[in-house]
N, C-alpha and C positions, 0 to 999 in steps of 0.2 A: 761748582761754582758758588755754593754757600760756604764751603771750606775756605776758598780763596778770599771770600768777603770777610770771614771771621779772621783769618790770618792778618789780612790788612788792616782791620779794625784794631786788633791787639797790637801790631807793630806801631800804629799810629798814636795808641794810648801810651805806650812805653816812650816814644819819642817826646811826647808832650810832658811827661812826667820827669824825664831826665833832664828836659831842657830848662825846668824850674830850678833845679840845684844851682847854687853858687858855685863859682870855680874855687877849687880848693887853693887856699891861701889868700883869697880876698878878703876884704874887710868883713863882707856879710857872711862868709863861711866861717871866720874866726869867732864872730858874734854867735852864731849858731851852735857852734861847739861849745862855747863858754856856758851857753843855757842848757845843753844836753848833759844829763847826769853822766858823771865821769866813769860810772860802773857800765855804762852802755856804749862806751867807745870801743872801737876795734884797736887792734895794735897799730893798724897802717893809720887810722885817724889820730891816735896819739901821736905817733911819729910826725905826721904831717902837721899837726898843731904845734908841736914843739918847733920844728923846722921853719914853719911860715909865720906863726903867730908870736912865737916868744924869742926867737933868734933872729928876728929881722935885722 
């Protein structure tokens, strides 16, 4: 029973953390990416930034 509680707690925390992220391509997401150091961007983030924030 303790294991089930721990798993459900972990899943709940993950759901809360992922729900706080702005949607890719939204104004908030573009602003967050502008504030993030370019060296920390992933290839996917850079591609999404170019697609959604620069080439709108």
